[in-house]
mmCIF file of the protein (N, C-alpha, C, O) and its ligand, coordinates in Angstrom:
data_MODEL
# 
_entry.id   MODEL 
# 
loop_
_entity.id 
_entity.type 
_entity.pdbx_number_of_molecules 
1 polymer     1 
2 non-polymer 1 
# 
_entity_poly.entity_id                      1 
_entity_poly.type                           'polypeptide(L)' 
_entity_poly.nstd_linkage                   no 
_entity_poly.nstd_monomer                   no 
_entity_poly.pdbx_seq_one_letter_code       
;(UNK)(UNK)(UNK)(UNK)(UNK)(UNK)(UNK)(UNK)(UNK)(UNK)(UNK)(UNK)(UNK)(UNK)(UNK)(UNK)
(UNK)(UNK)(UNK)(UNK)(UNK)(UNK)(UNK)(UNK)(UNK)(UNK)(UNK)(UNK)(UNK)(UNK)(UNK)(UNK)
(UNK)(UNK)(UNK)(UNK)(UNK)(UNK)(UNK)(UNK)(UNK)(UNK)(UNK)(UNK)(UNK)(UNK)
;
_entity_poly.pdbx_seq_one_letter_code_can   XXXXXXXXXXXXXXXXXXXXXXXXXXXXXXXXXXXXXXXXXXXXXX 
_entity_poly.pdbx_strand_id                 A 
# 
loop_
_entity_poly_seq.entity_id 
_entity_poly_seq.num 
_entity_poly_seq.mon_id 
_entity_poly_seq.hetero 
1 1  UNK n 
1 2  UNK n 
1 3  UNK n 
1 4  UNK n 
1 5  UNK n 
1 6  UNK n 
1 7  UNK n 
1 8  UNK n 
1 9  UNK n 
1 10 UNK n 
1 11 UNK n 
1 12 UNK n 
1 13 UNK n 
1 14 UNK n 
1 15 UNK n 
1 16 UNK n 
1 17 UNK n 
1 18 UNK n 
1 19 UNK n 
1 20 UNK n 
1 21 UNK n 
1 22 UNK n 
1 23 UNK n 
1 24 UNK n 
1 25 UNK n 
1 26 UNK n 
1 27 UNK n 
1 28 UNK n 
1 29 UNK n 
1 30 UNK n 
1 31 UNK n 
1 32 UNK n 
1 33 UNK n 
1 34 UNK n 
1 35 UNK n 
1 36 UNK n 
1 37 UNK n 
1 38 UNK n 
1 39 UNK n 
1 40 UNK n 
1 41 UNK n 
1 42 UNK n 
1 43 UNK n 
1 44 UNK n 
1 45 UNK n 
1 46 UNK n 
# 
loop_
_struct_asym.id 
_struct_asym.entity_id 
A 1 
B 2 
# 
loop_
_chem_comp.id 
_chem_comp.type 
_chem_comp.mon_nstd_flag 
UNK 'L-peptide linking' . 
ZN  non-polymer         . 
# 
_pdbx_entity_nonpoly.entity_id   2 
_pdbx_entity_nonpoly.name        ? 
_pdbx_entity_nonpoly.comp_id     ZN 
# 
_pdbx_nonpoly_scheme.asym_id         B 
_pdbx_nonpoly_scheme.entity_id       2 
_pdbx_nonpoly_scheme.mon_id          ZN 
_pdbx_nonpoly_scheme.ndb_seq_num     1 
_pdbx_nonpoly_scheme.pdb_seq_num     101 
_pdbx_nonpoly_scheme.auth_seq_num    101 
_pdbx_nonpoly_scheme.pdb_mon_id      ZN 
_pdbx_nonpoly_scheme.auth_mon_id     ZN 
_pdbx_nonpoly_scheme.pdb_strand_id   A 
_pdbx_nonpoly_scheme.pdb_ins_code    . 
# 
loop_
_atom_site.group_PDB 
_atom_site.id 
_atom_site.type_symbol 
_atom_site.label_atom_id 
_atom_site.label_alt_id 
_atom_site.label_comp_id 
_atom_site.label_asym_id 
_atom_site.label_entity_id 
_atom_site.label_seq_id 
_atom_site.pdbx_PDB_ins_code 
_atom_site.Cartn_x 
_atom_site.Cartn_y 
_atom_site.Cartn_z 
_atom_site.occupancy 
_atom_site.B_iso_or_equiv 
_atom_site.pdbx_formal_charge 
_atom_site.auth_seq_id 
_atom_site.auth_comp_id 
_atom_site.auth_asym_id 
_atom_site.auth_atom_id 
_atom_site.pdbx_PDB_model_num 
ATOM   1   N  N  . UNK A 1 1  ? 6.270   -6.096 10.525 1.00 0.00 ? 1   UNK A N  1 
ATOM   2   C  CA . UNK A 1 1  ? 5.468   -5.178 9.740  1.00 0.00 ? 1   UNK A CA 1 
ATOM   3   C  C  . UNK A 1 1  ? 6.250   -4.708 8.555  1.00 0.00 ? 1   UNK A C  1 
ATOM   4   O  O  . UNK A 1 1  ? 7.462   -4.513 8.650  1.00 0.00 ? 1   UNK A O  1 
ATOM   5   N  N  . UNK A 1 2  ? 5.578   -4.516 7.421  1.00 0.00 ? 2   UNK A N  1 
ATOM   6   C  CA . UNK A 1 2  ? 6.250   -4.108 6.185  1.00 0.00 ? 2   UNK A CA 1 
ATOM   7   C  C  . UNK A 1 2  ? 5.623   -2.786 5.704  1.00 0.00 ? 2   UNK A C  1 
ATOM   8   O  O  . UNK A 1 2  ? 4.580   -2.337 6.178  1.00 0.00 ? 2   UNK A O  1 
ATOM   9   N  N  . UNK A 1 3  ? 6.330   -2.204 4.736  1.00 0.00 ? 3   UNK A N  1 
ATOM   10  C  CA . UNK A 1 3  ? 5.792   -1.007 4.139  1.00 0.00 ? 3   UNK A CA 1 
ATOM   11  C  C  . UNK A 1 3  ? 5.708   -1.294 2.603  1.00 0.00 ? 3   UNK A C  1 
ATOM   12  O  O  . UNK A 1 3  ? 6.513   -2.033 2.035  1.00 0.00 ? 3   UNK A O  1 
ATOM   13  N  N  . UNK A 1 4  ? 4.725   -0.689 2.003  1.00 0.00 ? 4   UNK A N  1 
ATOM   14  C  CA . UNK A 1 4  ? 4.487   -0.832 0.589  1.00 0.00 ? 4   UNK A CA 1 
ATOM   15  C  C  . UNK A 1 4  ? 4.457   0.572  -0.080 1.00 0.00 ? 4   UNK A C  1 
ATOM   16  O  O  . UNK A 1 4  ? 3.974   1.547  0.497  1.00 0.00 ? 4   UNK A O  1 
ATOM   17  N  N  . UNK A 1 5  ? 4.986   0.625  -1.298 1.00 0.00 ? 5   UNK A N  1 
ATOM   18  C  CA . UNK A 1 5  ? 5.039   1.941  -1.943 1.00 0.00 ? 5   UNK A CA 1 
ATOM   19  C  C  . UNK A 1 5  ? 4.212   1.938  -3.233 1.00 0.00 ? 5   UNK A C  1 
ATOM   20  O  O  . UNK A 1 5  ? 4.314   1.034  -4.062 1.00 0.00 ? 5   UNK A O  1 
ATOM   21  N  N  . UNK A 1 6  ? 3.386   2.990  -3.371 1.00 0.00 ? 6   UNK A N  1 
ATOM   22  C  CA . UNK A 1 6  ? 2.605   3.102  -4.630 1.00 0.00 ? 6   UNK A CA 1 
ATOM   23  C  C  . UNK A 1 6  ? 3.573   3.539  -5.706 1.00 0.00 ? 6   UNK A C  1 
ATOM   24  O  O  . UNK A 1 6  ? 4.222   4.578  -5.591 1.00 0.00 ? 6   UNK A O  1 
ATOM   25  N  N  . UNK A 1 7  ? 3.666   2.735  -6.758 1.00 0.00 ? 7   UNK A N  1 
ATOM   26  C  CA . UNK A 1 7  ? 4.699   3.070  -7.826 1.00 0.00 ? 7   UNK A CA 1 
ATOM   27  C  C  . UNK A 1 7  ? 4.112   4.214  -8.740 1.00 0.00 ? 7   UNK A C  1 
ATOM   28  O  O  . UNK A 1 7  ? 4.821   4.721  -9.610 1.00 0.00 ? 7   UNK A O  1 
ATOM   29  N  N  . UNK A 1 8  ? 2.869   4.597  -8.543 1.00 0.00 ? 8   UNK A N  1 
ATOM   30  C  CA . UNK A 1 8  ? 2.358   5.695  -9.311 1.00 0.00 ? 8   UNK A CA 1 
ATOM   31  C  C  . UNK A 1 8  ? 2.655   7.060  -8.703 1.00 0.00 ? 8   UNK A C  1 
ATOM   32  O  O  . UNK A 1 8  ? 3.101   7.968  -9.404 1.00 0.00 ? 8   UNK A O  1 
ATOM   33  N  N  . UNK A 1 9  ? 2.413   7.210  -7.412 1.00 0.00 ? 9   UNK A N  1 
ATOM   34  C  CA . UNK A 1 9  ? 2.547   8.476  -6.750 1.00 0.00 ? 9   UNK A CA 1 
ATOM   35  C  C  . UNK A 1 9  ? 3.585   8.522  -5.631 1.00 0.00 ? 9   UNK A C  1 
ATOM   36  O  O  . UNK A 1 9  ? 3.970   9.603  -5.184 1.00 0.00 ? 9   UNK A O  1 
ATOM   37  N  N  . UNK A 1 10 ? 4.054   7.317  -5.163 1.00 0.00 ? 10  UNK A N  1 
ATOM   38  C  CA . UNK A 1 10 ? 5.078   7.287  -4.201 1.00 0.00 ? 10  UNK A CA 1 
ATOM   39  C  C  . UNK A 1 10 ? 4.512   7.241  -2.785 1.00 0.00 ? 10  UNK A C  1 
ATOM   40  O  O  . UNK A 1 10 ? 5.263   7.284  -1.811 1.00 0.00 ? 10  UNK A O  1 
ATOM   41  N  N  . UNK A 1 11 ? 3.171   7.151  -2.673 1.00 0.00 ? 11  UNK A N  1 
ATOM   42  C  CA . UNK A 1 11 ? 2.588   7.039  -1.350 1.00 0.00 ? 11  UNK A CA 1 
ATOM   43  C  C  . UNK A 1 11 ? 3.062   5.796  -0.627 1.00 0.00 ? 11  UNK A C  1 
ATOM   44  O  O  . UNK A 1 11 ? 3.194   4.745  -1.255 1.00 0.00 ? 11  UNK A O  1 
ATOM   45  N  N  . UNK A 1 12 ? 3.320   5.873  0.651  1.00 0.00 ? 12  UNK A N  1 
ATOM   46  C  CA . UNK A 1 12 ? 3.762   4.739  1.433  1.00 0.00 ? 12  UNK A CA 1 
ATOM   47  C  C  . UNK A 1 12 ? 2.664   4.223  2.314  1.00 0.00 ? 12  UNK A C  1 
ATOM   48  O  O  . UNK A 1 12 ? 2.079   4.959  3.109  1.00 0.00 ? 12  UNK A O  1 
ATOM   49  N  N  . UNK A 1 13 ? 2.377   2.885  2.157  1.00 0.00 ? 13  UNK A N  1 
ATOM   50  C  CA . UNK A 1 13 ? 1.435   2.279  3.073  1.00 0.00 ? 13  UNK A CA 1 
ATOM   51  C  C  . UNK A 1 13 ? 2.279   1.575  4.141  1.00 0.00 ? 13  UNK A C  1 
ATOM   52  O  O  . UNK A 1 13 ? 2.987   0.605  3.874  1.00 0.00 ? 13  UNK A O  1 
ATOM   53  N  N  . UNK A 1 14 ? 2.170   2.110  5.361  1.00 0.00 ? 14  UNK A N  1 
ATOM   54  C  CA . UNK A 1 14 ? 2.939   1.586  6.478  1.00 0.00 ? 14  UNK A CA 1 
ATOM   55  C  C  . UNK A 1 14 ? 1.988   0.682  7.340  1.00 0.00 ? 14  UNK A C  1 
ATOM   56  O  O  . UNK A 1 14 ? 1.068   1.160  8.004  1.00 0.00 ? 14  UNK A O  1 
ATOM   57  N  N  . UNK A 1 15 ? 2.258   -0.576 7.287  1.00 0.00 ? 15  UNK A N  1 
ATOM   58  C  CA . UNK A 1 15 ? 1.348   -1.499 8.001  1.00 0.00 ? 15  UNK A CA 1 
ATOM   59  C  C  . UNK A 1 15 ? 1.253   -1.204 9.508  1.00 0.00 ? 15  UNK A C  1 
ATOM   60  O  O  . UNK A 1 15 ? 0.189   -1.341 10.111 1.00 0.00 ? 15  UNK A O  1 
ATOM   61  N  N  . UNK A 1 16 ? 2.404   -0.789 10.112 1.00 0.00 ? 16  UNK A N  1 
ATOM   62  C  CA . UNK A 1 16 ? 2.419   -0.550 11.490 1.00 0.00 ? 16  UNK A CA 1 
ATOM   63  C  C  . UNK A 1 16 ? 1.553   0.679  11.786 1.00 0.00 ? 16  UNK A C  1 
ATOM   64  O  O  . UNK A 1 16 ? 0.786   0.681  12.749 1.00 0.00 ? 16  UNK A O  1 
ATOM   65  N  N  . UNK A 1 17 ? 1.673   1.694  10.982 1.00 0.00 ? 17  UNK A N  1 
ATOM   66  C  CA . UNK A 1 17 ? 0.902   2.951  11.164 1.00 0.00 ? 17  UNK A CA 1 
ATOM   67  C  C  . UNK A 1 17 ? -0.574  2.725  10.882 1.00 0.00 ? 17  UNK A C  1 
ATOM   68  O  O  . UNK A 1 17 ? -1.431  3.226  11.610 1.00 0.00 ? 17  UNK A O  1 
ATOM   69  N  N  . UNK A 1 18 ? -0.880  1.963  9.818  1.00 0.00 ? 18  UNK A N  1 
ATOM   70  C  CA . UNK A 1 18 ? -2.287  1.741  9.446  1.00 0.00 ? 18  UNK A CA 1 
ATOM   71  C  C  . UNK A 1 18 ? -2.983  0.704  10.353 1.00 0.00 ? 18  UNK A C  1 
ATOM   72  O  O  . UNK A 1 18 ? -4.207  0.693  10.480 1.00 0.00 ? 18  UNK A O  1 
ATOM   73  N  N  . UNK A 1 19 ? -2.184  -0.150 10.968 1.00 0.00 ? 19  UNK A N  1 
ATOM   74  C  CA . UNK A 1 19 ? -2.683  -1.175 11.844 1.00 0.00 ? 19  UNK A CA 1 
ATOM   75  C  C  . UNK A 1 19 ? -3.354  -2.344 11.144 1.00 0.00 ? 19  UNK A C  1 
ATOM   76  O  O  . UNK A 1 19 ? -4.111  -3.098 11.756 1.00 0.00 ? 19  UNK A O  1 
ATOM   77  N  N  . UNK A 1 20 ? -3.063  -2.492 9.823  1.00 0.00 ? 20  UNK A N  1 
ATOM   78  C  CA . UNK A 1 20 ? -3.670  -3.617 9.115  1.00 0.00 ? 20  UNK A CA 1 
ATOM   79  C  C  . UNK A 1 20 ? -2.655  -4.067 8.020  1.00 0.00 ? 20  UNK A C  1 
ATOM   80  O  O  . UNK A 1 20 ? -2.098  -3.239 7.300  1.00 0.00 ? 20  UNK A O  1 
ATOM   81  N  N  . UNK A 1 21 ? -2.440  -5.374 7.923  1.00 0.00 ? 21  UNK A N  1 
ATOM   82  C  CA . UNK A 1 21 ? -1.552  -5.899 6.926  1.00 0.00 ? 21  UNK A CA 1 
ATOM   83  C  C  . UNK A 1 21 ? -2.056  -5.570 5.530  1.00 0.00 ? 21  UNK A C  1 
ATOM   84  O  O  . UNK A 1 21 ? -3.258  -5.588 5.267  1.00 0.00 ? 21  UNK A O  1 
ATOM   85  N  N  . UNK A 1 22 ? -1.094  -5.260 4.619  1.00 0.00 ? 22  UNK A N  1 
ATOM   86  C  CA . UNK A 1 22 ? -1.457  -4.887 3.310  1.00 0.00 ? 22  UNK A CA 1 
ATOM   87  C  C  . UNK A 1 22 ? -2.286  -5.957 2.567  1.00 0.00 ? 22  UNK A C  1 
ATOM   88  O  O  . UNK A 1 22 ? -3.242  -5.661 1.850  1.00 0.00 ? 22  UNK A O  1 
ATOM   89  N  N  . UNK A 1 23 ? -1.874  -7.181 2.777  1.00 0.00 ? 23  UNK A N  1 
ATOM   90  C  CA . UNK A 1 23 ? -2.494  -8.321 2.121  1.00 0.00 ? 23  UNK A CA 1 
ATOM   91  C  C  . UNK A 1 23 ? -3.924  -8.572 2.578  1.00 0.00 ? 23  UNK A C  1 
ATOM   92  O  O  . UNK A 1 23 ? -4.689  -9.293 1.936  1.00 0.00 ? 23  UNK A O  1 
ATOM   93  N  N  . UNK A 1 24 ? -4.267  -7.945 3.726  1.00 0.00 ? 24  UNK A N  1 
ATOM   94  C  CA . UNK A 1 24 ? -5.627  -8.119 4.282  1.00 0.00 ? 24  UNK A CA 1 
ATOM   95  C  C  . UNK A 1 24 ? -6.625  -7.065 3.768  1.00 0.00 ? 24  UNK A C  1 
ATOM   96  O  O  . UNK A 1 24 ? -7.829  -7.156 4.008  1.00 0.00 ? 24  UNK A O  1 
ATOM   97  N  N  . UNK A 1 25 ? -6.076  -6.047 3.041  1.00 0.00 ? 25  UNK A N  1 
ATOM   98  C  CA . UNK A 1 25 ? -6.952  -5.049 2.489  1.00 0.00 ? 25  UNK A CA 1 
ATOM   99  C  C  . UNK A 1 25 ? -7.851  -5.664 1.398  1.00 0.00 ? 25  UNK A C  1 
ATOM   100 O  O  . UNK A 1 25 ? -7.500  -6.643 0.740  1.00 0.00 ? 25  UNK A O  1 
ATOM   101 N  N  . UNK A 1 26 ? -9.017  -5.039 1.248  1.00 0.00 ? 26  UNK A N  1 
ATOM   102 C  CA . UNK A 1 26 ? -9.951  -5.528 0.210  1.00 0.00 ? 26  UNK A CA 1 
ATOM   103 C  C  . UNK A 1 26 ? -9.226  -5.489 -1.162 1.00 0.00 ? 26  UNK A C  1 
ATOM   104 O  O  . UNK A 1 26 ? -8.321  -4.683 -1.375 1.00 0.00 ? 26  UNK A O  1 
ATOM   105 N  N  . UNK A 1 27 ? -9.643  -6.365 -2.061 1.00 0.00 ? 27  UNK A N  1 
ATOM   106 C  CA . UNK A 1 27 ? -8.933  -6.460 -3.343 1.00 0.00 ? 27  UNK A CA 1 
ATOM   107 C  C  . UNK A 1 27 ? -9.310  -5.247 -4.219 1.00 0.00 ? 27  UNK A C  1 
ATOM   108 O  O  . UNK A 1 27 ? -8.680  -4.986 -5.243 1.00 0.00 ? 27  UNK A O  1 
ATOM   109 N  N  . UNK A 1 28 ? -10.344 -4.523 -3.790 1.00 0.00 ? 28  UNK A N  1 
ATOM   110 C  CA . UNK A 1 28 ? -10.681 -3.292 -4.607 1.00 0.00 ? 28  UNK A CA 1 
ATOM   111 C  C  . UNK A 1 28 ? -10.181 -2.035 -3.831 1.00 0.00 ? 28  UNK A C  1 
ATOM   112 O  O  . UNK A 1 28 ? -10.567 -0.911 -4.150 1.00 0.00 ? 28  UNK A O  1 
ATOM   113 N  N  . UNK A 1 29 ? -9.352  -2.244 -2.852 1.00 0.00 ? 29  UNK A N  1 
ATOM   114 C  CA . UNK A 1 29 ? -8.763  -1.078 -2.175 1.00 0.00 ? 29  UNK A CA 1 
ATOM   115 C  C  . UNK A 1 29 ? -7.901  -0.332 -3.104 1.00 0.00 ? 29  UNK A C  1 
ATOM   116 O  O  . UNK A 1 29 ? -7.192  -0.914 -3.926 1.00 0.00 ? 29  UNK A O  1 
ATOM   117 N  N  . UNK A 1 30 ? -7.954  1.014  -2.981 1.00 0.00 ? 30  UNK A N  1 
ATOM   118 C  CA . UNK A 1 30 ? -7.121  1.860  -3.906 1.00 0.00 ? 30  UNK A CA 1 
ATOM   119 C  C  . UNK A 1 30 ? -6.281  2.864  -3.129 1.00 0.00 ? 30  UNK A C  1 
ATOM   120 O  O  . UNK A 1 30 ? -6.587  3.231  -1.995 1.00 0.00 ? 30  UNK A O  1 
ATOM   121 N  N  . UNK A 1 31 ? -5.261  3.271  -3.759 1.00 0.00 ? 31  UNK A N  1 
ATOM   122 C  CA . UNK A 1 31 ? -4.446  4.347  -3.186 1.00 0.00 ? 31  UNK A CA 1 
ATOM   123 C  C  . UNK A 1 31 ? -5.275  5.569  -2.936 1.00 0.00 ? 31  UNK A C  1 
ATOM   124 O  O  . UNK A 1 31 ? -5.946  6.051  -3.848 1.00 0.00 ? 31  UNK A O  1 
ATOM   125 N  N  . UNK A 1 32 ? -5.253  6.113  -1.675 1.00 0.00 ? 32  UNK A N  1 
ATOM   126 C  CA . UNK A 1 32 ? -6.108  7.227  -1.367 1.00 0.00 ? 32  UNK A CA 1 
ATOM   127 C  C  . UNK A 1 32 ? -5.640  8.530  -1.990 1.00 0.00 ? 32  UNK A C  1 
ATOM   128 O  O  . UNK A 1 32 ? -6.352  9.533  -1.934 1.00 0.00 ? 32  UNK A O  1 
ATOM   129 N  N  . UNK A 1 33 ? -4.463  8.531  -2.578 1.00 0.00 ? 33  UNK A N  1 
ATOM   130 C  CA . UNK A 1 33 ? -3.904  9.785  -3.216 1.00 0.00 ? 33  UNK A CA 1 
ATOM   131 C  C  . UNK A 1 33 ? -4.139  9.775  -4.742 1.00 0.00 ? 33  UNK A C  1 
ATOM   132 O  O  . UNK A 1 33 ? -4.589  10.777 -5.297 1.00 0.00 ? 33  UNK A O  1 
ATOM   133 N  N  . UNK A 1 34 ? -3.855  8.707  -5.389 1.00 0.00 ? 34  UNK A N  1 
ATOM   134 C  CA . UNK A 1 34 ? -3.946  8.743  -6.849 1.00 0.00 ? 34  UNK A CA 1 
ATOM   135 C  C  . UNK A 1 34 ? -4.916  7.714  -7.395 1.00 0.00 ? 34  UNK A C  1 
ATOM   136 O  O  . UNK A 1 34 ? -5.123  7.666  -8.608 1.00 0.00 ? 34  UNK A O  1 
ATOM   137 N  N  . UNK A 1 35 ? -5.513  6.898  -6.564 1.00 0.00 ? 35  UNK A N  1 
ATOM   138 C  CA . UNK A 1 35 ? -6.528  5.899  -7.017 1.00 0.00 ? 35  UNK A CA 1 
ATOM   139 C  C  . UNK A 1 35 ? -5.923  4.625  -7.694 1.00 0.00 ? 35  UNK A C  1 
ATOM   140 O  O  . UNK A 1 35 ? -6.654  3.837  -8.294 1.00 0.00 ? 35  UNK A O  1 
ATOM   141 N  N  . UNK A 1 36 ? -4.647  4.451  -7.592 1.00 0.00 ? 36  UNK A N  1 
ATOM   142 C  CA . UNK A 1 36 ? -4.025  3.284  -8.174 1.00 0.00 ? 36  UNK A CA 1 
ATOM   143 C  C  . UNK A 1 36 ? -4.491  2.016  -7.470 1.00 0.00 ? 36  UNK A C  1 
ATOM   144 O  O  . UNK A 1 36 ? -4.710  2.045  -6.259 1.00 0.00 ? 36  UNK A O  1 
ATOM   145 N  N  . UNK A 1 37 ? -4.648  0.915  -8.178 1.00 0.00 ? 37  UNK A N  1 
ATOM   146 C  CA . UNK A 1 37 ? -5.032  -0.343 -7.561 1.00 0.00 ? 37  UNK A CA 1 
ATOM   147 C  C  . UNK A 1 37 ? -3.964  -0.970 -6.671 1.00 0.00 ? 37  UNK A C  1 
ATOM   148 O  O  . UNK A 1 37 ? -2.798  -0.594 -6.791 1.00 0.00 ? 37  UNK A O  1 
ATOM   149 N  N  . UNK A 1 38 ? -4.296  -1.894 -5.795 1.00 0.00 ? 38  UNK A N  1 
ATOM   150 C  CA . UNK A 1 38 ? -3.330  -2.547 -4.940 1.00 0.00 ? 38  UNK A CA 1 
ATOM   151 C  C  . UNK A 1 38 ? -2.133  -3.054 -5.672 1.00 0.00 ? 38  UNK A C  1 
ATOM   152 O  O  . UNK A 1 38 ? -1.014  -3.045 -5.160 1.00 0.00 ? 38  UNK A O  1 
ATOM   153 N  N  . UNK A 1 39 ? -2.385  -3.512 -6.918 1.00 0.00 ? 39  UNK A N  1 
ATOM   154 C  CA . UNK A 1 39 ? -1.319  -4.118 -7.707 1.00 0.00 ? 39  UNK A CA 1 
ATOM   155 C  C  . UNK A 1 39 ? -0.219  -3.109 -8.098 1.00 0.00 ? 39  UNK A C  1 
ATOM   156 O  O  . UNK A 1 39 ? 0.851   -3.501 -8.564 1.00 0.00 ? 39  UNK A O  1 
ATOM   157 N  N  . UNK A 1 40 ? -0.493  -1.813 -7.903 1.00 0.00 ? 40  UNK A N  1 
ATOM   158 C  CA . UNK A 1 40 ? 0.483   -0.820 -8.244 1.00 0.00 ? 40  UNK A CA 1 
ATOM   159 C  C  . UNK A 1 40 ? 1.505   -0.629 -7.088 1.00 0.00 ? 40  UNK A C  1 
ATOM   160 O  O  . UNK A 1 40 ? 2.510   0.074  -7.196 1.00 0.00 ? 40  UNK A O  1 
ATOM   161 N  N  . UNK A 1 41 ? 1.165   -1.306 -5.994 1.00 0.00 ? 41  UNK A N  1 
ATOM   162 C  CA . UNK A 1 41 ? 2.050   -1.147 -4.798 1.00 0.00 ? 41  UNK A CA 1 
ATOM   163 C  C  . UNK A 1 41 ? 3.132   -2.234 -4.898 1.00 0.00 ? 41  UNK A C  1 
ATOM   164 O  O  . UNK A 1 41 ? 2.911   -3.335 -5.401 1.00 0.00 ? 41  UNK A O  1 
ATOM   165 N  N  . UNK A 1 42 ? 4.351   -1.847 -4.374 1.00 0.00 ? 42  UNK A N  1 
ATOM   166 C  CA . UNK A 1 42 ? 5.405   -2.816 -4.301 1.00 0.00 ? 42  UNK A CA 1 
ATOM   167 C  C  . UNK A 1 42 ? 5.920   -2.803 -2.870 1.00 0.00 ? 42  UNK A C  1 
ATOM   168 O  O  . UNK A 1 42 ? 5.988   -1.752 -2.233 1.00 0.00 ? 42  UNK A O  1 
ATOM   169 N  N  . UNK A 1 43 ? 6.291   -4.004 -2.361 1.00 0.00 ? 43  UNK A N  1 
ATOM   170 C  CA . UNK A 1 43 ? 6.813   -4.110 -1.037 1.00 0.00 ? 43  UNK A CA 1 
ATOM   171 C  C  . UNK A 1 43 ? 8.208   -3.459 -0.988 1.00 0.00 ? 43  UNK A C  1 
ATOM   172 O  O  . UNK A 1 43 ? 9.058   -3.633 -1.861 1.00 0.00 ? 43  UNK A O  1 
ATOM   173 N  N  . UNK A 1 44 ? 8.371   -2.689 0.114  1.00 0.00 ? 44  UNK A N  1 
ATOM   174 C  CA . UNK A 1 44 ? 9.678   -2.056 0.201  1.00 0.00 ? 44  UNK A CA 1 
ATOM   175 C  C  . UNK A 1 44 ? 10.654  -2.902 0.978  1.00 0.00 ? 44  UNK A C  1 
ATOM   176 O  O  . UNK A 1 44 ? 10.302  -3.566 1.953  1.00 0.00 ? 44  UNK A O  1 
ATOM   177 N  N  . UNK A 1 45 ? 11.911  -2.861 0.517  1.00 0.00 ? 45  UNK A N  1 
ATOM   178 C  CA . UNK A 1 45 ? 12.972  -3.584 1.282  1.00 0.00 ? 45  UNK A CA 1 
ATOM   179 C  C  . UNK A 1 45 ? 13.305  -2.831 2.529  1.00 0.00 ? 45  UNK A C  1 
ATOM   180 O  O  . UNK A 1 45 ? 13.439  -1.607 2.520  1.00 0.00 ? 45  UNK A O  1 
ATOM   181 N  N  . UNK A 1 46 ? 13.439  -3.562 3.598  1.00 0.00 ? 46  UNK A N  1 
ATOM   182 C  CA . UNK A 1 46 ? 13.690  -2.912 4.921  1.00 0.00 ? 46  UNK A CA 1 
ATOM   183 C  C  . UNK A 1 46 ? 15.130  -2.366 4.901  1.00 0.00 ? 46  UNK A C  1 
ATOM   184 O  O  . UNK A 1 46 ? 15.581  -1.780 5.884  1.00 0.00 ? 46  UNK A O  1 
HETATM 185 ZN ZN . ZN  B 2 .  ? -0.738  6.297  -5.374 1.00 0.00 2 101 ZN  A ZN 1 
# 
């Protein structure tokens, strides 16, 4: 499982916590905090 960080607001998408791989999210999924698109997220190094 990986974690992704919103480069706009710093929100962390934790795949293990969310129970869904980031790449499986709808392409129009947005950050629930700032509304940034998926593309604003970057994969975090473990
Ligand atoms: Zn955000």
